[in-house]
C-alpha positions in Angstrom: 26.7 -11.6 5.3 25.6 -14.4 3.0 24.7 -13.1 -0.5 21.0 -13.5 -1.1 21.7 -15.0 -4.5 23.7 -17.7 -2.9 21.0 -19.0 -0.6 19.3 -22.2 -1.3 20.5 -25.0 -3.5 22.2 -25.2 -6.8 19.0 -25.2 -8.9 18.5 -29.0 -9.1 14.7 -29.4 -9.3 12.2 -28.9 -12.2 8.4 -28.4 -12.5 7.2 -31.7 -11.0 8.5 -31.1 -7.5 6.6 -27.8 -7.4 3.5 -29.5 -8.7 3.7 -32.5 -6.3 4.7 -30.4 -3.3 1.7 -28.1 -3.9 -0.7 -30.8 -4.7 0.3 -33.1 -1.8 -0.4 -30.2 0.6 -3.7 -29.4 -1.1 -4.8 -33.0 -0.9 -3.5 -33.3 2.6 -4.7 -33.8 6.1 -7.7 -31.6 5.7 -9.1 -33.8 2.9 -8.9 -36.9 5.0 -9.7 -35.5 8.5 -11.9 -32.5 8.1 -13.5 -32.3 4.6 -16.2 -34.9 5.4 -16.9 -33.0 8.6 -17.2 -29.8 6.5 -19.7 -31.4 4.1 -21.7 -32.6 7.0 -21.7 -29.2 8.7 -22.7 -27.2 5.6 -24.2 -29.7 3.1 -23.0 -30.0 -0.5 -24.1 -26.5 -1.6 -22.5 -25.0 1.5 -19.2 -26.8 1.0 -19.2 -25.8 -2.7 -19.3 -22.2 -1.4 -16.3 -23.0 0.7 -14.4 -24.4 -2.3 -15.4 -21.6 -4.6 -14.5 -18.9 -2.0 -11.2 -20.6 -1.2 -10.3 -20.7 -4.9 -11.4 -17.1 -5.3 -8.3 -16.5 -3.2 -6.0 -19.3 -4.5 -6.6 -19.1 -8.2 -5.9 -15.3 -8.5 -2.9 -15.9 -6.2 -1.6 -18.7 -8.4 -2.0 -16.6 -11.5 -0.4 -13.6 -9.8 2.5 -15.8 -8.7 2.8 -17.1 -12.3 2.8 -13.5 -13.6 5.3 -12.1 -11.1 7.6 -15.2 -11.4 7.8 -14.8 -15.2 8.7 -11.1 -14.9 11.7 -11.3 -12.5 14.3 -13.8 -11.5 12.9 -15.6 -8.4 15.6 -16.5 -5.9 15.4 -18.4 -2.6 12.6 -17.4 -0.3 9.5 -18.0 -2.5 6.7 -15.7 -1.6 8.9 -13.7 0.6 11.3 -12.9 -2.3 8.4 -11.8 -4.5 6.8 -9.6 -1.9 10.1 -8.0 -0.7 11.3 -7.3 -4.2 7.9 -5.7 -5.0 7.0 -3.8 -1.8 10.6 -3.3 -0.5 12.4 -5.1 2.3 10.5 -3.4 5.1 7.0 -4.5 4.1 8.4 -7.7 2.6 10.0 -8.7 5.9 6.8 -8.0 7.9 4.8 -10.2 5.6 7.7 -12.7 5.2 8.1 -13.2 8.9 4.3 -13.9 9.2 4.5 -16.3 6.3 7.5 -18.0 7.8 5.7 -18.5 11.1 2.7 -20.0 9.3 4.9 -22.4 7.4 6.7 -23.4 10.6 3.4 -23.9 12.4 2.1 -25.9 9.4 4.7 -28.5 10.2 3.1 -29.0 13.6 -0.4 -29.1 12.0 0.6 -31.9 9.6 2.5 -33.8 12.3 -0.7 -33.7 14.5 -2.7 -34.9 11.6 -0.2 -37.7 11.0 -0.8 -38.8 14.6 -4.5 -39.1 13.8 -3.6 -41.7 11.1 -2.4 -44.0 13.9 -5.8 -44.1 15.6 -6.9 -47.4 14.0 -3.6 -48.9 15.1 -4.0 -47.6 18.6 -7.5 -49.0 18.8 -6.2 -52.4 17.6 -3.4 -52.4 20.3 -6.0 -51.5 22.9 -8.4 -54.3 21.9 -5.9 -57.0 21.3 -3.1 -56.3 23.8 -4.7 -53.9 26.3 -2.1 -51.2 25.5 -3.7 -47.8 26.0 -2.2 -44.5 24.8 -4.4 -41.8 26.2 -2.5 -38.8 24.8 -1.9 -38.7 21.0 1.0 -36.4 21.7 3.0 -39.5 22.8 2.8 -40.4 19.1 3.2 -36.9 17.6 6.4 -35.9 19.5 8.4 -39.0 18.4 7.1 -38.5 14.8 8.3 -34.9 14.9 11.7 -35.9 16.2 12.1 -38.6 13.5 11.0 -36.2 10.8 13.4 -33.5 12.0 16.3 -35.9 12.1 15.5 -37.0 8.5 15.5 -33.5 7.2 18.6 -32.3 9.2 20.7 -35.2 8.0 19.4 -35.8 4.4 18.0 -32.4 3.4 15.6 -31.5 0.6 16.9 -34.2 -1.7 15.4 -37.0 0.4 12.3 -34.9 0.9 11.6 -34.6 -2.9 12.4 -38.3 -3.4 10.0 -39.3 -0.7 7.5 -36.9 -2.2 7.0 -39.1 -5.3 6.3 -42.2 -3.3 4.0 -40.3 -0.9 2.0 -38.9 -3.8 1.6 -42.4 -5.3 0.1 -43.7 -2.1 -2.1 -40.6 -1.9 -3.6 -41.2 -5.3 -4.0 -44.9 -4.6 -6.0 -44.2 -1.5 -8.2 -41.7 -3.4 -8.8 -44.3 -6.1 -9.9 -46.8 -3.4 -12.2 -44.1 -2.0 -13.8 -43.2 -5.3 -14.4 -46.8 -6.4 -15.7 -47.9 -3.0 -19.3 -48.7 -2.4 -20.5 -47.5 1.0 -22.4 -50.0 3.2 -24.1 -47.1 5.0 -25.7 -45.4 2.0 -28.2 -42.6 3.0 -31.8 -43.3 2.2 -32.1 -40.2 0.1 -29.7 -37.6 -1.3 -30.0 -33.9 -0.6 -27.6 -31.2 -1.8 -28.5 -28.8 1.1 -28.9 -31.3 4.0 -26.6 -30.8 6.9 -26.5 -31.6 10.6 -28.8 -29.6 12.9 -27.1 -26.9 15.0 -24.3 -26.8 12.5 -21.2 -24.6 12.7 -21.3 -21.3 10.8 -19.9 -21.0 7.3 -16.8 -19.0 8.0 -15.7 -21.2 11.0 -15.9 -24.2 8.7 -14.0 -22.2 6.1 -11.3 -21.4 8.6 -10.7 -25.0 9.5 -10.7 -26.2 5.8 -8.7 -23.3 4.3 -5.2 -24.8 5.1 -6.0 -27.3 2.4 -5.8 -24.5 -0.1 -2.4 -23.3 1.1 -0.4 -25.7 -1.0 0.3 -22.9 -3.4 2.9 -21.4 -1.0 4.4 -24.8 -0.5 5.4 -25.2 -4.1 6.5 -21.6 -4.3 8.9 -22.1 -1.3 11.2 -24.3 -3.4 12.1 -21.3 -5.6 15.8 -21.3 -4.6 16.2 -24.9 -5.5 14.7 -24.8 -9.0 16.6 -24.8 -12.3 14.1 -22.5 -14.0 11.8 -21.0 -11.3 10.2 -18.7 -13.9 8.9 -21.8 -15.7 8.5 -24.3 -12.8 6.5 -22.0 -10.5 3.8 -20.9 -12.9 3.2 -24.4 -14.3 3.5 -26.2 -11.0 1.3 -24.0 -9.0 -1.5 -23.4 -11.5 -1.8 -27.1 -12.4 -1.8 -28.1 -8.7 -4.5 -25.6 -8.0 -6.7 -26.8 -10.9 -6.2 -30.5 -10.1 -6.9 -29.9 -6.4 -10.1 -28.0 -7.2 -11.4 -30.9 -9.4 -10.6 -33.5 -6.7 -12.3 -31.6 -3.9 -15.5 -31.2 -5.9 -15.4 -34.9 -6.7 -14.8 -35.9 -3.1 -17.8 -33.7 -1.9 -20.1 -35.4 -4.5 -18.9 -38.8 -3.3 -19.6 -38.0 0.3 -23.1 -36.8 -0.4 -24.1 -40.0 -2.3 -22.4 -42.3 0.2 -23.2 -41.2 3.8 -25.4 -39.0 5.9 -24.3 -35.6 7.3 -24.5 -37.1 10.8 -22.1 -39.9 9.9 -19.7 -37.4 8.2 -19.6 -35.3 11.3 -19.4 -38.2 13.7 -16.3 -39.9 12.3 -13.0 -38.2 11.4 -12.0 -41.2 9.2 -15.4 -41.6 7.5 -13.6 -42.2 4.2 -12.6 -45.6 5.5 -16.2 -46.7 5.6 -16.6 -45.8 1.9 -13.3 -47.0 0.4 -12.9 -50.5 -1.1 -10.3 -51.3 1.5 -10.8 -49.2 4.6 -7.2 -49.3 6.0 -5.9 -47.5 2.9 -7.5 -44.3 4.2 -5.3 -44.0 7.3 -2.4 -45.0 5.2 -3.3 -42.2 2.7 -3.8 -39.8 5.6 -0.3 -40.7 6.9 1.1 -40.3 3.4 -0.6 -36.9 2.9 0.3 -35.6 6.3 3.9 -36.8 5.9 4.2 -35.2 2.4 2.8 -31.9 3.7 5.0 -32.0 6.7 8.0 -32.7 4.5 7.0 -29.9 2.2 6.7 -27.4 5.1 9.9 -28.5 6.8 11.7 -28.0 3.5 10.2 -24.6 2.8 9.9 -22.8 6.1 13.7 -22.8 6.7 14.4 -21.5 3.2 12.0 -18.5 3.9 13.8 -17.8 7.1 17.2 -18.2 5.5 16.3 -15.6 2.8 15.1 -13.2 5.5 18.4 -13.6 7.3 20.3 -13.2 4.1 18.6 -9.8 3.5 19.9 -8.6 6.9 16.4 -7.9 8.2 17.1 -8.4 11.9 18.9 -5.8 13.9 21.6 -8.1 15.1 24.1 -9.0 12.3 25.2 -12.2 14.0 21.6 -13.5 14.0 21.3 -12.6 10.3 24.5 -14.4 9.5 23.6 -17.4 11.5 20.2 -17.8 9.9 21.5 -17.3 6.4 24.3 -19.9 6.8 24.0 -22.9 4.5 25.6 -26.3 5.0 28.6 -26.4 2.6 28.1 -29.9 1.4 24.5 -29.5 0.1 23.6 -25.8 0.6 20.8 -26.8 3.1 19.7 -24.0 5.4 20.8 -25.9 8.5 20.6 -23.2 11.1 17.2 -22.0 9.9 16.1 -25.6 10.1 17.1 -25.9 13.8 15.1 -22.8 14.6 12.1 -23.9 12.6 12.0 -27.3 14.2 12.0 -25.7 17.6 8.9 -23.6 16.8 7.1 -26.6 15.3 7.8 -28.7 18.3 6.1 -26.1 20.6 2.8 -26.4 18.6 3.1 -30.2 18.4 3.1 -30.2 22.2 0.0 -27.9 22.2 -1.7 -30.5 20.0 -5.0 -28.7 19.1 -5.4 -29.2 15.4 -8.2 -26.6 15.0 -6.3 -23.9 17.0 -3.3 -24.5 14.8 -5.5 -24.4 11.6 -6.9 -21.0 12.5 -3.5 -19.4 13.0 -2.2 -20.9 9.7 -5.2 -19.6 7.8 -4.7 -16.0 9.0 -1.1 -15.7 8.0 -1.5 -17.4 4.7 -4.5 -15.2 3.9 -2.4 -12.1 4.5 0.3 -13.5 2.2 -2.1 -14.4 -0.6 -3.8 -11.0 -0.4 -0.5 -9.2 -0.6 0.7 -11.2 -3.6 -2.6 -10.5 -5.4 -2.3 -6.8 -4.5 1.2 -6.7 -6.0 -0.1 -8.1 -9.3 -3.0 -5.6 -9.3 -0.7 -2.6 -8.6 1.8 -3.8 -11.3 -1.1 -3.8 -13.8 -2.3 -0.4 -12.7 1.2 1.1 -12.6 1.8 0.1 -16.2 5.6 0.1 -15.8 7.3 -0.8 -19.1 9.8 -2.8 -17.1 6.9 -5.1 -16.0 7.0 -7.6 -18.9 5.8 -11.1 -17.6 5.6 -13.8 -20.2 2.5 -15.1 -18.4 -0.3 -12.5 -18.1 -3.3 -12.5 -15.8 -6.0 -9.8 -15.8 -6.1 -7.0 -13.3 -9.7 -7.8 -12.4 -8.6 -11.3 -11.3 -5.9 -9.9 -9.1 -8.3 -7.4 -7.6 -10.8 -10.1 -6.8 -8.1 -12.1 -5.1 -7.0 -9.1 -3.1 -10.5 -8.2 -1.9 -11.5 -11.8 -1.2 -8.3 -12.4 0.9 -8.7 -9.5 3.2 -12.5 -9.7 3.4 -12.5 -13.4 4.2 -9.7 -13.0 6.8 -11.9 -10.7 8.9 -15.0 -12.8 8.4 -13.2 -16.0 9.6 -12.1 -14.6 12.9 -12.1 -10.9 13.6 -9.9 -11.0 16.8 -7.4 -13.3 15.1 -7.3 -11.1 12.0 -6.8 -8.0 14.1 -4.0 -9.6 16.1 -2.4 -10.9 12.9 -2.3 -7.4 11.4 -1.2 -5.9 14.7 1.6 -8.5 14.9 2.7 -7.6 11.4 2.5 -3.9 12.2 4.8 -4.3 15.2 7.3 -6.3 13.1 7.2 -3.6 10.4 7.8 -0.8 13.0 10.7 -2.7 14.6 12.3 -3.3 11.2 11.9 0.3 9.9 13.6 1.7 13.0 16.8 0.2 11.8 16.4 -0.4 8.1 15.2 2.5 5.8 14.8 0.4 2.6 11.8 1.3 0.5 13.1 1.1 -3.1 10.7 -1.6 -4.2 7.7 0.0 -2.5 8.5 3.4 -3.9 9.0 2.1 -7.4 5.7 0.3 -7.5 3.6 3.1 -6.0 5.3 5.8 -8.1 3.9 4.0 -11.1 0.4 3.8 -9.5 0.4 7.4 -8.5 1.6 8.4 -12.0 -1.4 6.5 -13.6 -3.9 8.1 -11.1 -2.4 11.5 -11.6 -2.5 11.2 -15.4 -6.1 10.1 -15.5 -7.2 12.9 -13.1 -5.3 15.5 -15.1 -7.0 14.5 -18.4 -10.4 14.4 -16.6 -9.9 17.8 -15.1 -8.8 19.3 -18.4 -11.8 17.9 -20.2 -14.2 19.0 -17.5 -12.8 22.5 -17.3 -15.2 24.1 -19.8 -17.0 26.7 -17.8 -16.1 30.1 -16.6 -12.9 29.6 -14.6 -13.5 32.7 -12.6 -16.5 31.1 -11.0 -15.6 28.9 -8.0 -12.1 30.2 -8.3 -9.2 28.4 -6.6 -5.5 29.1 -6.9 -3.4 27.1 -9.4 -0.3 29.1 -8.6 3.2 29.1 -10.0 6.2 30.9 -8.6 9.5 31.7 -10.1 12.5 32.9 -8.1 16.3 32.9 -8.2 16.5 33.8 -4.5 15.1 30.5 -3.1 18.1 29.9 -0.8 18.1 33.5 0.5 14.5 34.0 1.4 11.7 31.6 2.1 8.7 34.0 2.0 7.6 33.1 -1.6 7.9 29.4 -0.9 5.8 29.8 2.3 3.1 31.6 0.4 3.0 28.8 -2.2 2.9 26.2 0.6 -0.1 27.9 2.3 -2.0 28.4 -1.0 -1.6 24.8 -2.1 -2.3 23.2 1.3 -6.1 22.6 0.9 -7.7 24.8 -1.8 -5.4 24.8 -4.7 -2.1 23.6 -6.1 1.3 25.2 -6.3 4.4 24.9 -8.4 7.6 26.5 -7.2 10.4 26.9 -9.8 13.9 28.0 -9.0 15.4 30.1 -11.9 19.0 29.4 -13.0 20.4 31.9 -15.5 22.3 30.4 -18.4 22.2 28.3 -21.5 21.0 24.7 -21.3 24.0 22.4 -21.4 25.5 19.5 -19.5 26.9 21.8 -16.8 23.8 23.8 -16.1 21.7 20.6 -16.3 23.8 19.0 -13.6 23.5 22.2 -11.6 19.8 22.1 -11.9 19.6 18.6 -10.6 21.8 19.4 -7.6 19.6 22.5 -6.9 16.4 20.4 -7.1 17.8 17.8 -4.7 18.7 20.6 -2.3 15.2 22.0 -2.6 13.7 18.7 -1.8 15.8 18.3 1.3 15.1 21.7 2.6 11.4 21.5 2.1 10.9 17.9 3.2 10.4 18.9 6.8 7.5 21.2 6.0 5.5 18.4 4.4 4.1 20.8 1.8 2.0 20.0 -1.3 4.1 22.2 -3.5 5.6 20.7 -6.6 9.3 21.7 -7.0 11.3 22.2 -10.2 14.0 24.2 -11.8 14.3 26.1 -15.1 17.4 27.1 -17.0 17.0 30.1 -19.3 19.3 32.8 -20.6 17.2 35.7 -19.3 14.5 36.4 -16.8 12.1 37.4 -19.5 12.5 34.1 -21.4 12.2 32.2 -18.1 8.8 33.9 -17.4 7.7 33.3 -21.0 8.4 29.6 -20.5 6.8 29.4 -17.1 3.5 31.0 -18.1 3.1 28.4 -20.8 3.4 25.4 -18.5 0.2 23.4 -18.4 0.3 22.9 -14.6 0.3 19.8 -12.5 -3.5 19.6 -12.2 -4.4 19.4 -15.8 -6.3 22.8 -15.6 -3.4 25.1 -16.2 -2.1 27.8 -13.9 -4.0 31.0 -13.2 -1.8 32.9 -10.7 1.9 33.7 -10.7 3.8 34.9 -7.7 7.0 36.9 -7.7 9.1 38.0 -4.7 11.7 40.7 -4.0 13.6 42.0 -1.1 12.7 45.5 0.2 16.4 46.2 0.4 17.0 45.5 -3.3 14.4 46.3 -5.9 16.3 45.0 -9.0 14.3 41.9 -9.1 11.1 43.9 -8.8 12.1 46.0 -11.8 12.7 42.9 -13.9 9.2 41.6 -12.9 7.4 44.8 -13.8 9.1 45.0 -17.2 7.4 41.7 -18.0 4.0 42.7 -16.7 2.3 42.9 -20.2 3.6 39.4 -21.0 1.9 38.0 -17.9 -1.3 39.9 -18.4 -1.6 38.7 -22.0 -1.3 35.1 -20.6 -4.4 35.7 -18.4 -2.6 35.4 -15.1 -3.5 37.0 -11.8 -0.3 38.5 -10.5 1.0 38.6 -7.0 4.2 40.3 -5.9 5.6 39.6 -2.4 7.6 42.4 -0.8 9.8 40.6 1.7 10.7 42.4 4.9 13.2 41.6 7.6 10.2 41.0 9.9 9.0 38.1 7.7 5.5 36.8 8.6 5.9 37.5 12.3 3.7 35.4 14.6 1.3 34.6 11.7 -1.8 36.1 13.4 -3.0 39.3 11.7 -3.7 39.6 8.0 -4.6 43.2 7.0 -6.4 43.7 3.7 -6.6 47.3 2.3 -9.2 48.0 -0.3 -9.4 51.3 -2.1 -12.0 52.6 -4.6 -9.7 51.7 -7.5 -9.4 48.1 -6.2 -12.9 47.0 -7.3 -11.3 44.3 -9.6 -8.8 43.1 -7.0 -10.9 43.2 -3.9 -12.4 39.7 -4.0 -9.1 38.1 -5.0 -7.4 39.8 -2.0 -10.1 38.6 0.4 -10.0 35.0 -1.1 -6.2 34.9 -0.7 -6.4 36.0 2.9 -9.1 33.3 3.6 -7.1 30.6 1.9 -3.9 31.5 3.9 -5.9 31.2 7.1 -6.8 27.6 6.2 -3.2 26.5 6.9 -2.3 25.3 10.3 0.5 27.8 10.5 -2.2 30.5 10.6 -4.7 28.6 12.8 -4.7 31.4 15.4 -4.9 34.1 12.7 -7.6 36.5 11.7 -8.3 39.0 8.9 -8.9 42.7 9.2 -10.3 44.6 6.3 -9.6 48.3 5.8 -11.3 50.3 3.1 -10.9 53.8 1.9 -14.2 55.5 0.8 -15.1 59.0 -0.4 -16.4 61.5 2.2 -20.0 60.8 3.1 -20.1 57.2 1.8 -18.4 55.5 4.7 -21.6 53.9 6.0 -22.8 52.7 2.6 -19.4 51.3 1.7 -19.2 49.5 5.0 -22.7 48.0 4.7 -21.9 46.8 1.2 -18.6 45.3 2.2 -20.0 43.5 5.3 -22.9 42.2 3.2 -20.5 40.9 0.6 -18.4 39.1 3.2 -21.4 37.6 4.8 -22.9 36.3 1.6 -19.5 35.0 0.6 -19.4 33.1 4.0 -15.9 34.5 4.6 -15.1 34.2 8.4 -14.4 37.9 9.0 -16.2 39.5 12.0 -18.0 42.9 11.2 -16.0 44.5 13.9 -12.8 43.7 11.9 -14.1 45.8 9.0 -13.1 49.5 9.1 -13.8 52.3 6.6 -11.7 55.4 6.4 -11.8 58.6 4.4 -8.7 60.3 3.3 -7.6 63.2 5.5 -5.9 66.2 4.1 -2.1 66.1 4.5 -2.0 62.3 5.1 -1.1 60.0 2.2 -2.5 56.6 1.7 0.8 54.9 2.4 1.1 56.8 5.7 -2.4 55.6 6.7 -1.5 52.0 5.8 1.8 52.2 7.8 0.0 53.7 10.8 -2.6 50.9 11.0 -0.6 47.9 9.7 2.9 48.5 11.1 2.5 45.4 13.3 0.5 43.2 10.8 2.1 39.8 10.0 0.9 40.1 6.4 -0.6 43.1 4.6 -2.4 42.6 1.3 -2.6 45.6 -1.1 -4.0 45.8 -4.6 -2.4 47.2 -7.7 -3.3 47.6 -11.4 -1.7 48.5 -14.7 -1.9 52.2 -14.2 0.3 52.0 -11.1 3.1 50.7 -13.2 3.6 54.0 -15.0 5.4 55.1 -11.9 7.7 52.1 -11.9 8.7 50.7 -8.5 7.3 53.8 -6.6 4.0 52.0 -6.1 5.7 49.3 -4.1 8.0 51.5 -2.0 7.5 53.5 1.1 6.4 50.8 3.5 9.5 50.8 5.7 9.4 48.8 9.0 6.2 46.9 8.0 6.0 43.2 7.8 5.7 41.3 4.5 3.4 42.8 1.9 1.6 40.9 -0.8 0.6 43.1 -3.8 -2.3 41.6 -5.8 -3.4 42.4 -9.3 -6.4 40.4 -10.6 -6.7 39.7 -14.3 -10.5 39.5 -13.8 -12.9 40.1 -11.0 -13.5 37.0 -8.8 -16.8 35.9 -7.4 -17.1 35.1 -3.7 -20.9 35.6 -3.4 -24.1 35.6 -5.4 -23.8 39.3 -6.2 -21.1 41.4 -7.6 -18.5 42.9 -5.3 -18.2 46.5 -4.0 
């Protein structure tokens, strides 16, 4: 495979070729053939809107290009290189292929326009010698063949040399136009006058917009520049500014020289204004030739860069497209392919149809370049250090203007263009999983958004945190790779209503060895949990003891900026050593203000994830609402979409009805989706313990939620034992009573 850095020439050009390539495309066929028509269709004020809107796209793009080009070494491929190295090869290739096609089709556009320059000659042949050429394609096709032969044999060197002569003719024809005195001056001048039944603004804009695409023309020479980081910013910005001034001056000249009807009625109306009329077709020929030369130099270099990156599935195709002619490093094979595409559209011969296609693809390219600049500003990556700096507002304006205008110009074409790019992106990503540039850029953006939101959340969190409670949970476990129950609980809690941080505990002192182990464990965690698509933040902690690890964890600020409020532990029913370690640190967690949950993992796991049983006893007044809220939050996950909650409460003899009424009322006022039929109240029967009652009712439950409080810990692990053959049990100890309704709980 050809190395990407070796594509293109040997860096033989400076700033002026970029400037003249861009400017000659800006002051090209549209200026001579369609700009007078545009002024006639919209009037001076309307066409000024076209110019301003066009430059709301091109000026931000030029500044974005200047900024990006001075931050990185720009190789061959121009805009494709910038986009692919910022958004990654997948997105870069999708946009780059669209850009390449627009550049290749541009060749046909300028060749068709060049054929229009021969109209006066064809009229003279018809009147003097009776030679009639009915189809202008009989001129266009030979011109395309000659132009192709010139580029294939001589390459970019002759193109750049010809460029200077072409630009000289171009400026000479403009001078003749500006100093000319029209013999058909309008009787009066109106800045708003236009032809009746005129075309709409965005249709005219679509036809005229290719005039503003010279920016990409100069950028396409990046692989042949000695100092692209200097030549690209200077050349593109100055070409854009000079082009803007000239277009405004031409519009003024038109308004003071001819009527709107005359502008619309004659494609070469500039000939009637110029000092010497024939100079205008000559200028049109020069402009079209220079633009065609620019496009036929640039399009193959974009395609060559795409091939050099190995974008296409077939390696032989990539190698063939990336091949350069040894003698002068010209992209000879990419040129053959480009000429074939251009010839197809030359045969079609419809200049307006070709202009609409070009406008769409260029608009996508410009919008993407502005978006890159905006995101780079927003990401605030220290590695982004351009020597030329624009402002993020300018880049944002360019981004919005590009994509908004694209859909206003032609909705079906815009949709088809995006669909086309989407298909290309899908085909590329099937075989090339390359996202480094994209990930790097968006990681910075997400970091900035996250930082701002965390600071905002922290400053806004001044009220009672028990009101409107939601779980900001953290879990610490050394048994991550043995049992997944605790991770699943965190995954469900953080799905919609809260956030979760899962920390794998590694016992030991922090050193190079344990640090390396923690990184390996984290990568393993990320791989294992990637399938679940959870919203849990994963991390590891190295600490010499479980107590010190808990002390560190409870002091973490949390990923939301609000701090954590719930801590989850897990232990296996077959081994209670971990439980004993947890309970010995109970006071530490209580003093930190945490709600405490302890998951008792059973061999049954979470079963079919249908039934959640919540048991509330008289001593659970502080835990009750938290238990109900946790059950409700778990049901919000799609894993529990067929699940339901049953509430069992133990009440003193004679108070069953009152207790049930209060509990149902509380659930109703809290809008918890628990049907009254799923609320049952029991009284303790002599000879039957509470644990036996729970086992008899919840033996088949998929999750049972029980409360506990500080007094229970006096008995050690006994409170948590005796639930053999049940599914997983979540023990809940609330630090404060939670609110789920407008009145206090039972």
